C-alpha positions, 0 to 999 in steps of 0.5 A: 357688432355691426360697425358699420365703417369703423373697424373692431381696432376702432372700438373697446367692447367691454362685458359688464358683469355682475349681482342684481338689485330687487329692479333687476339692475346690476350692480358690484358689477365688474368689466371685461374686455370682450376679444376681437374674433373674426366677421362672419360676413353680417359683422363683427364677433368676440368673444369671452370666458368669464364665470361670475363671483357669487352665485344668487341673482347676476346680470350681464349687458354688454357695451362697446366704446370707442378706441382712439388715442387722440380722444380724451375720456372715452366716456363721451356722452354719445359715445357709447353705445349699451346692448338693448 
């Protein structure tokens, strides 16, 4: 993740994983925080070890949320970045 001038402690990187519907949308998902591993010179590396809870059509996406004690809600419009 290229954080620009931010530090890894300024964000929460999460994976959302679950079953997918007929259109490929993720339904019934779980959200799990990823752990910062290291900087590789191009960005910050985050990781997680997990498994899907059920067999069948599954999918995942990653989102980045701001993390700051002064924020009342990290889900404010414009502050969440989804993997594209």
